[in-house]
N, C-alpha and C positions, 0 to 999 in steps of 0.2 A: 352148306345148302340154305341154312336159315338166312344168311346174309343175302343170298340171291333172291329168296322169296321176298324179303324186305325191300330190296331194290325194285323188284317187279311191282309190288304194291305201291311204292312211292311214285313210280312212273305213271301208273294208271290214275292215282289220286291227283297228281300234278296236271295231267292232261284234262281230267274232268274239271278241275278248278279253273284252268285256262278257258275251256269251252264255256263254263258258266259265266266267267267274267266277260267273255266276248259277247255272249247272248245279252247280258245286262247292258253292256256298252252299246250294242246294236239297238236295243230298245230306247235307251236314252237319246241316242243319235236321231232315231226316227221321230222322237218327240220334240226334237229341236232344243234339247237341254244341253248345258255345258258346252255351248258352241265356241266359247273362247279357248277351249282346249285344242282346237284344230291348228292353231298357229298359222304360219304362212304357207305351209305345204308339207309334203311327206316324201322321203327318199326310201324306196323299197330295196330290200336285199333278196336276191335269188341266188341259187347255185345250179343244181340240175334242173333242166326243163325237158321232160321226155315222157312218153307214154308209160303208165305205171306197169312195173314188173313185180308180180307177187313173189315175195321171198319169205321163207320161214323165219329167218333172222335178219333184221334190217335196222341196225342201230342208227343209220344215217338217213332214215326216211324223212326226217324233218327238213333235210336239205334238198328235197326233191318235190317239185310240183309238175302237174301235167300241162301240156300245151292248151288243153281245153280250159283248165282253170285260169291260166294266164289270160286267155282270150276273154273269159268272163270277168276277170279282174279289171282289164282295160275297159271293157264295156261299162262296167259299174262306175269306174272313175269318170268316164265320159258323161254318163247320165247325171252325175252329181256336179258337173260343171268344172272339173279340174282341167287345167291346161298342162300339157305334157312338155317338159323342157329337158334339155341336156343337163347333166350334172355340172358341167363347166359354167353353165349360165345361172347357177344358184346365187352367186354374189350379186349379179345384176338384178335378179328377181327380188332379193331381199332389200336391195336399195330402192326398188320401185314399190312404194307403199300402196299403190293401187292394183286393181286386177284380181282375178279369181285365184284361189289357192292353186299351187303347182304340185305336180307329181313327177318324180324322177325314178327311173328304174336302173338298178345296177346288178351285175352278176359277178360273183367272185370265183376265181381260180381257173377260168378259161376252159370249161368243159366242152367237149366236141358237140354235145347236144345244144349248146348255145347257138351254134351255127346251123345245125340240122333242124332244130325244133323251135327255138326261141326266136331266131331271126324272122322266119316267115310270119309269126304272130305279130311281132312288132312292126313288120312291114305292112301287114294288112291294116293295122290301125294308125300307121304313120307316126309311131312313137320312138323317139330317140332313146338310146340306152348305152351304158358304159360297161365294158367287161374288164375286170381287174385281173391281170395275169402276173404270176410269179415266174421269173426268168428260169428258175430251176426246173419247173414243170415243162416249160417250153422246150428246154434243151435236154430234158431227161436226166439231169444231174441230181435231182431231188425227187422225193416220192410223196404221195398223199397217204400219210400214215393211217388216217381214219378209214380209208378205203382198203388199204392192206389189212388192217386189223379186222375189219368186217369180214373179208374173204377168208382170212385165216381162221377165225372163230367159227365161221360157217362150215369149214372143212374138217374141224377137229372135235374130238370128244374129251381129249386131255391135252394139256399144253404145259411145257416147262418154260419158266421165265425167271430171270434174276432181277428183282426189284431193288437190289443194292445190298442184300444181306445173304446172298447165296441162292441157288436155283430152288424154285418152288414148283410143285406139281399142281396145276390148276385144273379143276374139273369143269368141263365145258360141254356137257351132254345136252342139257335142256336149254331152251331159249332164255329162261330166267338166269341160269348160270352163265350163259354166254354174255348176256347184258351186264351182269355184275362184273365179269372180268373185263369187258370193254370199258366200263366206267373206271375201274381201278387202274387199268393201263393208261387210259387217257389222263387221269389225274397224275400218274407217275411221269408221263411225258411232259406235262405242263409244270411239274415240280422240280425237275432236274435240268441239266444241260440237254436241250431238246435234240440237238443233232446226234448226240451219243445215244440217247434213248431210241430215236427213230432208226439209227443204224442197227442197234441190237434187235429191234422188232423186225426189220427187214431180213436180218440174218436168220432169225428163228423161222420166219415165214418161208424163206427159201428152203430150209430143211424139210418143210412140209409141202414143198412143190408149189409154193405161192411166190411168184416173181413180182416184187413191188415195182420195179422199173417197167415191166410189161403192163401192169395195171395203169401206171401213169400214161404210157403210150396209148393205151386203148381208150382212156377216158378224157384226156386233155388235148387241146389243139397244139400242133407244132407251129413253126413260123409260117409255113405255107398256108395252113388253115386259118391262122389269124389274119393273114393278108387277104384271104378270100372274105373273111368276115367284115373287114373294114372297107371292102369295096362298096359296101352299103353306106350311103351318106348318113344313115341313122345311127351307125355303130361307131364307137370310139373305144380306145384302150386306155386304161389307167394302170399305174404302177402298184405292185403288191409285194414288194421285196423280191429277193432271189430265192431264198430258202424257205419262205413261209414260216419263219420263226417269229414268236412274239417279240416285237421290237423293244418293248419296255424291259425285257429281261436280258438285253444285249448291252455291252459296254458302249460308251459314247462313239468310239471310232468304228466299231463293228456296225452299230445301228446306222450311222451316216453312210457307211459303205453299202450296206444292204439297200437303203432307200435310193441312193444315187445310182448304183449299178442297175437297179430295177428300172429307173427312169431311162437310163441309157439303152437298156435292152428293148424297151418299148419303142424308143426313138429309132433304133435300128430296123424295126419292123415297119413302122408307119412313116418314117421320114420326118416326124416332128415330135418334139418333147411333150410328154403328157403333162396335163395341168391338174390332174387329180390323182389321189393316192388313197388306198384302202389299207388300214392296219390289219395284218393277219390276226385272226380271231376277233379282234376289235372290241373285246369287253374291257371292263375297267382295269383288271390286272395287266392287260396287254398294251395299254396306251397310257403313257405318262406325260406330264407337262413338258419334259425334255423332248419327247418325241414330236410333240406338236410344234415346238420351236424349231427342231431340225427340219421338219417338213416345210414349214414356212420359209426358213432360211434357204432351202434348196429350190425355192421358186414355185412350189405348188400353189395353185389358187384355192383348192379345197382338198380336204382329207376327211374320210368317213370312218366311223366306228361301227360297231354293232350294238352300241348302247341304245336301247329302244326309246323312241319318242318322235314327235313331230318337230318341225323346224320353226323356231321362233325368230322374230326379227333380229334379235341380238345373239343368235346362235353362234358359237365359235366356229369360224370357217375351217379350222384345221382339226376339229373334233366334232363333226356333224353327226347327229343321231341317225339311225336307220331303222326301218321297220321290216322284220323278217316275214316273208310269205312262207309260212311253215307248212310242210307237207301233211301234217296231222290235222290241219284246220283249213281245208280247201273249200270254203263257202264264200260266195260273193259278198254276203252281208257282213262277214268278218273283215273283209277288205275295207268296207265302209267304216266299220267300227274302229279298226286300227287307225285309218286315216283321220278319223275324228279326234284322235288324241285322248279320248275318254278313258280307255283302259290304263294309260300311263298316269293320267291324273288320279284315277281311283287307286292305283298301286301305291302312289305317293301319299295318299291321305290316311 
């Protein structure tokens, strides 16, 4: 229990620190200070875009913004003179030393609400966007473990799981306890062979009446849905592997197969090979120099991480930073602060 309380306190402290940093950056930005931190532009990361649904336990809330907030974010960027470009056009924009800073919008994992709620907002503002899809989600052969785990913990007060040294009984009665278990299981999945850990989670979930494949079907677009999405000239699809495993933790042959098969799956849907790739998870442990070489060798023009920052002229095209539009911080002034690059400059100082 003490560990759960500690985890809950740490979460609140972390969010308060982020809010404080964004407020400081917002003030500096309005004052016209540290303008060189802006770089050439910003690439934003989104996941879910849907009306807010209140949940007692919601460990994935950071992956969810409302259509109203997306609308406000686009309006804010317009007011500040940003030009909206497709992700595939970033190399050209970086080569062109003139012009206003650019903004790109990307959405990971191919959620159904990208079609139902995000597309209308992007259409209203005439803003291009890229959706990165994992072939295993499209074909229902792989599951979204973070969604499965959230549903499982919401439905249980006790849970048995083997972290590698025998079954343990985990107490999951309070929200704090659920969050602590979520974080422990997430760390476990990232620390071992991911496919085996996810299969074990899916099996435990099924014992509790939680069907991981059904969750994937309910939340993500299938091939027909993705084809409807790309009927819009503003929408494009990018590759995101097949299994959504961290590429850096795969062997050379496996990594190349995941990336190439993902490109082929997107091409089968759209009729053209994708020019962009997003590394699953996208943080530093999930993206290696080898992966960047693989993506370049396989013909992708750009690849994006989730490592935070604005895009500089000399940014590596196969490891571009992105800025998360986080569900815990849905204020238009925070979008401006993030796009200014000031929070990332301050974090490095």
